[in-house]
Every structure is written in C-alpha cells, then in structure tokens.
N, C-alpha and C positions, 0 to 999 in steps of 0.2 A: 100592679095588683088591683083587681076589681074593687070598687068602693064597697065598704061594709064587710069585706072579707078579713079574716084574722090570719096572721102568720101561723103556719103549721108548726106545732110543737113536736119535738121528738118523742117517740113512744117510750114509755117507761121500759127499762131494760128487762123487767120480769116478763113483759109481754113478748120480748124478743127471745129471751133465753128459754122461756117456758110457754111456747105458743100452743094454742088449741088446734089440734089437727083433726077435728071432727070425730068420727067414730073411733079413731085409733087412740085418742087420748094420750098423745105423747107428753103433753104438759104434766098430767097427773103422774105418769110413769116416771118422768125425770125427777120430779119433786120427791117421790117416795124412794127412788133409787139413790139419790144424793143423800137424803136424810138417813137411810138405812146404812149405807156404806160409811157415812161420817160417824154414826154411833158405833158401828162395828170397829172401825179404826181406832176411835178414842178408847173403847173398852179393851180391845186386844193389846194395843201398844201401852195403854196405861197400866194394865196388869203386868205386862212385861217389864216396864221400868220399875214398878213398885218392888219387884222381887230381885232387883239388882243390889248387891250389898254396897257397891261404890262405883264411881264413874269409870275407873280403869277396868274393873271387872266387866262392866257392860261394853266398853269401847274396844277392848283388846281383840274382840272377836269380829269387829266390824271393818269395813273397807277404809275407814279414815286412817287406820294405822299405816296402810300403804302410802297414803297421801302425806302423812306426817313425816315419814322417814326421809323424804327428799329435802324439805326445808330444814329438818334437824341436822342433816349432813352438812348443808351449806352453813348453818349457824355455828356448827362445831368446827368449821374450817376444813371439812372433808369433801367439799364440792367437786374437786377433781377426781374423787373416787366414788362418785355417787352411783355409778352403774356396776360397782363391784359387789357381788352378792354377799361375801363375807362381811363387808362394811355395813350393808343394809341389815343383815341378820344381827350384828352386834348392836346397832342403834335400836332396832326393834326390841331386842331382848331387854336392853336397858330401860326403854321407855315403859314397858308393860310389867316389869318386875313387881310383884313376885309371881306373876302369871306367865305361862309359856304357850306358844303356838308356833306352827310352821310359818316360815317367812311370808309376809304379805308385801311383795316387792313394789317399789316405786317405779311405775311404768310410764310416767309422763315425760314430755320433753323437759330438759334441765332448766329452761327458763321459767317453768312453773315453780320449781323449787326456789329459784332466786326471787321470784315475785312474792312467794309466800314465806320468805325467810323470817319475818317477824313472828309468824306462827311457830316456827321451829325454835325460836328462842324461849318459848314457854314450855313448861312441863306438859307431858302428854294429857293428863287429866284436865289441866287448865285450857289447853289448846282445843280439846273436845268441846268444852263449854263455850268458848269464844266462837268456834266454827258453827255450833248449833245456833247461837244468837245471830250470826251473819246470815245463815240460811233462812232463819225465820224472818229477818228483816227483808231479805230478798223476796220472800213469798208475799209478805204484806205489801211491799212496794209494787210488785208485779200485779197483784190483785187490784190495788187502787188505780194504777195506771191503765189497766185494761178497762176498768169501769169508766174512767174518763174518756178513754178512746172511743167507747161506744155510747157516751152520753147517759150515764146511769145516775140514779139517785143514791142517797146514803144507804137506804135499805138494800138496794141492789148490790152495793159494794160488799155488804156482809154476805149476800147470797153467793157472789162470785168467790169470795174467800172460803166460804163453807164448801162450795163445789171443788175448789182446788184441794182442800184438805181431805176430800173424799176420794181423790185421785191416788190410786195405789203407788204409782211411780214417785209421787211427791212424798208420800209417807216413807217409802224406802230411801229416798234421798236424805230425809232428815235422820232416819234411824242409822243408816250406813255412813252418814257424814260425807256424802258425795258432793260433786261440784257442778252438777247439771243446772243448778239455778243461775249460774253466771251466764250461760248461754241463753237461758230463758229470759232473763232481764234484757240481754242484748237484743233478742228477737222482738220483744215488746217495744223497747225504746227505739229500735231501728225502724219499725213501722210508724211510730209516732213522728220520728224525724222525717221520713219520706212524706207523710201527710203534711208536714210543715214545710215541704219543699227545701229541705236541708240535707241533701244526700251525703255530704261530707260528714255530717254528724251521725248519720245512719251507719257509715263505715266505722266511725270511732266506737259507737256502741256495740256493733257486731264484733269488734275486736275483743270484747269480754270473753267471747267463745274460744279465744286462743288457749284458755286454761283447759279446754277439751276440744282441740282443733278439729277433730273428726266430725264434730256436730255442726260446724259452720261452713264447711266446704261448699255445700250446695247453695245456700243463700248467697255466698260470695260469687259462685258461678252464675247465679241468676242476675246479679248486678252486672256481670260481664256481658251476658246475653242482652240485657236491657241497655247496654252501653252507658251505664251509670259510673263513669270513670272517676268522678270525685269520691264516690263511696269506696270504690276499689282502691284508689290511691290512699285514702285515709286509713283503710284497713291494712294495706301493705306497709304504710309508714309506721304504724304501731308494731306490726310484726317484725320489721327490720330493727326497730328500736329495742324491743325486748330481746331479740337475738343478740344484738350488739352488747347490750348491758350484761347478758348472761356470759358471753364470751370474755368480757372484761373481768367478770367476777370469778369465774371458775375455769376459764380456758376453753379451747375448742372441744366440744363434747359430742358433736354430731356422729362421728365415726364410732365412738364408744356406745352411743345410744343405739345405732343400727345393729351393732354386734350383740348388744344386750337384748334387743327385740328378737333377733334370730334365736338366741339361747332361750328366751322366755317362751317362744312358740314351740321350740323343740322339747322342752321339759314339761310343758302343758300343766296337768293337774298338780304336779309337784310344786309349781309356783302359782297355784290358784287360777289357772286358766282353763275355762270350760266352754269352748266354742258352741257345743250343742245346747248350752243353756242361753245363748245369746238370742235376742229377739230382733233379728235383722236378716239380711240375705245370707250371711255366713251361717247363722244358726239354722236357717231353713235348709241350706245345702247340707249341713252336717246331719240334720234329722233325715233328710231325703235319702242320703247315701249311707247312713248308719255309721259314720265315722267322722271324727273331728278334722282329719287331715286327708291328704291325697290329691292327685291331679283332678279327679272328678269334682271334688269340693271346691278347689281353687278355680277351676274353669267355670263352673256353674255360678259361683259367686261373682266372678269378674264379668260374666255375661249379663247377669241381672243388674250389676252396677252400671255397665255400659248402656244397657237398655234404659235405665233410670235417667242417665245423662241425656240420652236421645229424646226421651219423652219430655223432659224439662225444656229442652231446646225447642221442640215442636210446639209446645203450648205457649212459649214465651217469645219466640223469635220475631213476631210481627208487632211487638210493642216496645220500640225504642224510645219510650216516653221520657226516659231519664237523660237523654242526650242534650236536651235544651234546658234553658234557664226557667222556662215556664211550663214545666211538665205538670201533668195532672194525674194523680193516682186514682184509678177507677177501682170499682169493686172486683173486677176481673183481675187486675194486677195484684190486688191484695190476696185473691184466691191463689194466684200463681206463687206468691210469696209463701203462703201456707203449704202448698204442695211441695215447694222446694225444701221446706223444713222437714216434712215427713219423708220425702225421698232421701234426704240427707241422713236421717236416722236409719232408714232401712239399708242404706248403702255403706254405713259406717263399718269399718273393719273390726271395731271393738266396741260392742254395745250390749249392755245388760238391761234388765227391766227398769232400773232406776233412771237410766238415761232418757227414758221416754217422758220424763218431766218436762223436757224441752218442747214437747209437742203441745203443751197447754195453749200457748198463743195461737198456734195453727188451728186448734180445735175451735177456739172462740171466733177466729176470723172466718173459718168456713161455715160455722153455725150462723153467724150474722149475714154472710153473703147468701146462704141458702134461704134464710128466713126472709130477706128482702126480695129475693127472686120468687119465693113461694107466694108472697103477698102481691107482688107486681103482676105475675103472670097467671093469676087465678088458679091456685092449687097445682102448680107445676109438679109433675110426677117425679122428675129427676131431683128437684130440690127436696121433695118429701122423702125420697129414699136417703138422700144425704143427711137430712135432719135426723132420721131414725138411726142411721149408722153412728152419728156423733153422739146422739142421746144414749146409745148402748155402750159407748166407750168405757165409762167407769166400771160397768159390770163385766165387760170383756177382760179388762186388765186385772180386776179382782179375781175373776175365775181362773185366769192363767196363773197368777201368782200362788194361789192357795188351793186350787182344785185340779185343774187340767195340766196335761203335759204336752210337749211338742211346741212347734213354732206358731202358736195361736195368734200372737200379736203381729208377727210378720205377715201372716195371711190376712188378718184384719186390716193391717196397714195397706196392703195391696188392694183390697176391696174398697177401702175408703178413698184412696187416691184415684182409683178408677171411677168411682161415683162422682168425685169432685171434678175430674176432667170431663166426664159426660155432661156435667152441668154447665161448666164454663166454656167447653169446646176448644177447638184449635185455632179459631179465627178471632180477629179483633172485634170489639164491640161495634165499631163503625161498619164493618163488613156484615155482621149479623143483622144490624139495624137496616142496612140497605136492602138485604134480601127479604126482610120480614114484610 
C-alpha cells in the first residue's frame, strides 16, 4: 500500500441498497416504495387481525391448518394413516372446532410431520402462536445475517428488515403460517458458509429446505455442477437421516404418499389445489392454455423446467471452484447462486405466492452484484436494468397479489433471470477479463 494511503472502508449499505442513478432516481423511488408498502401492509393486516375474535377463528381459514394436520396425526399415533383423507378430515375438524371448513390436506412428505411432531402435541391455537414466533425469529435472523453478509451498519439492518416486511410473499408467509422461511434461512446461511470456505456447512444449512424440498432442488443441482461434493454429501446425509427416522417412526410411507399426490392432483379444487393460481412455470402454462391439466400443460411445464436446468448448467459449467480446498467465491458465482434460487422457484411443481419469500436472499445478492458492477464499469447499462428490475420487485408482487390477475410473477421472474444472465454472461470472469 502506498505511503500515506488509508485502507478502503466498505461503503454504507444504504448507498448500496439505495444507489443514486442520476436522472432516474431509483434511490428515491425504492425508499418511497418500501415505505409505502410497509405502511399499507401494517395497516391492512393490522385491521385484519383486530377484527378476529380469537386465534382459532383466524387460523382455521389459513394454510397452517394443512401443515398442522400431519404432525398432529403423528403425535396422536396415527402416523401410518397420515395420507388417508378421512383421518386428515377428522383431525382437522377436531382441531378447529367449533368452526368448520373443507379439508386442507397435509401434502408434504411424511418426514416433515415427524420433524414437526412437537408442534402436533400442542392445541391448534397454541401451535399457531408458536409457529408465528418461529417465523418471526427466522425473519429477523435472516435480516441480521444478510446485513452482516454485505457489511452493514445497525441502521442499515433496520432498513433491510423493513424492506423484508414490505415484501408481500413474506407477509403472506406470516399470515398463512407457511414454511418458506426455512428455505430462506438455508439460502442465506448457505451463502455465508460458502464465503467462509465451508461447503459441508453450506449443505447442512441447505437441508433446512427439506421441509419444502421443491424449493432447494436447483441450488443443490448448482452444487453438483460446481462439483461441490462436500456440500452435496452433507445435504444427502441429512436427507437420508430424516428419511430413515421417519420410516422408523411411522413405517414406509413413500408409496402411500405417491398415491395420495395422484389423488390430490385428480381432485384439484376439492382439496384446495389451484394450479392456475401458482406463480411458476406450471401456473404460466395453466394460464396460457386455459386449463389446470392436460397434455399441453404438462408438456409445456416440463419443457420450461428442462430449459431452466439447461440454462443453469450453461452459466455455471465453467466454474468448478468448489472442487478444491482453496476455492474462492466470486461475485459471479454468487449471482449464479441467486439465479439457481429463482429458477428453482419457477420450476417448482407446487408453488404459490407465499413461497416467493425464499427469493429474498437472491434479490439482495443480485442487487449487490449489479451495484458493484454498476460502479466498477461506469454506469453499465445491463447492471442498471437489473437494478431497476429488482427495485420494482416489491411493487410487482404487491400488484399481482391485490390487483392484477394471471402469471405476472412468473413473467417477471423470467425477465429478471434474463437480465441477470445478460449481466454475468456465460463465461468465467477470467475469460471475460482476458478478452477485455
């Protein structure tokens, strides 16, 4: 270092998350966007909760009832009958009495019910409160860890948490009592572990997503492409362990589960299944062909999923940085990680709006990657486009949930991934630098 020079200090996070983009004023727009959506969310959901006479009246209409049914069955010694609809209906009716509703089925792998058995030992109302506390803890944990990941101040941590609560999928996750925050925590901690050069720990953290396994398939695939075998081995070890424990606890349930999924898809709306409402490739195909089922929908969905796998391989194949002990995670690899998360959400066979809460880490990663490139390459146009797309994300999701119809989020996700790929390219940093 030259004499008299001072070590460079990291820029405050508010200059990273709210950059000034000249005449376009993205910084001002994002501030007002987040503030407005935060206030709207607090006002709307606050009024909603105030008018609920009790916790069971509020929760019996929400998705958490379907999650609760599985652990309750295991806790009651009915684990071997977990995929029998009459059993699920009886447990559901008992849990929400004196209220009534059509069955909200437990559609998760049975190891989820075994893992959440302590929740099933509680009454439904108490379980709702405990689960809400767990989700809130996961949100604050993720916000703090994200702020440390990008070198933020205490003030900036509050800004990140406020931005998270302005995110419509996160609000829905809290209100519906959903499980997407487990995968979100896994994605955040997985990236931290990779930065710390501990791939085995990344695999362990990613295994949190086993509670919603469809959300983590693409990040695991990325580890395979990177030849990050320690992370893959750690993830598979946890998967095998939870499967083994569930088999020991309630017997071999896989065949029953597959038969149940076939029945679940056949009966559709009767069991609260609405593919056309999904914000993924499946929902896009259902909207495009005007039906939830049929050969055209299946073929189109599988084609888009295969294309997503091919794209992930193309942008990641030349970066086997994880094969060695001394790997270095570059900004480009972090962008690949974010793209894998988003492609995984789009390709998930079962995904509603609340599941997009898992995209929060991907959004922050891509934002910071684009911001750094924007500053480094003198107002790079591709980075500017990506910054604007990410900045618009809260408004896009809010609009889709409360105003617009159709696969708006799926189309937005496609555009976002395309912009991210356009920025990072298909070649390694070294190749790009050599040609520059």
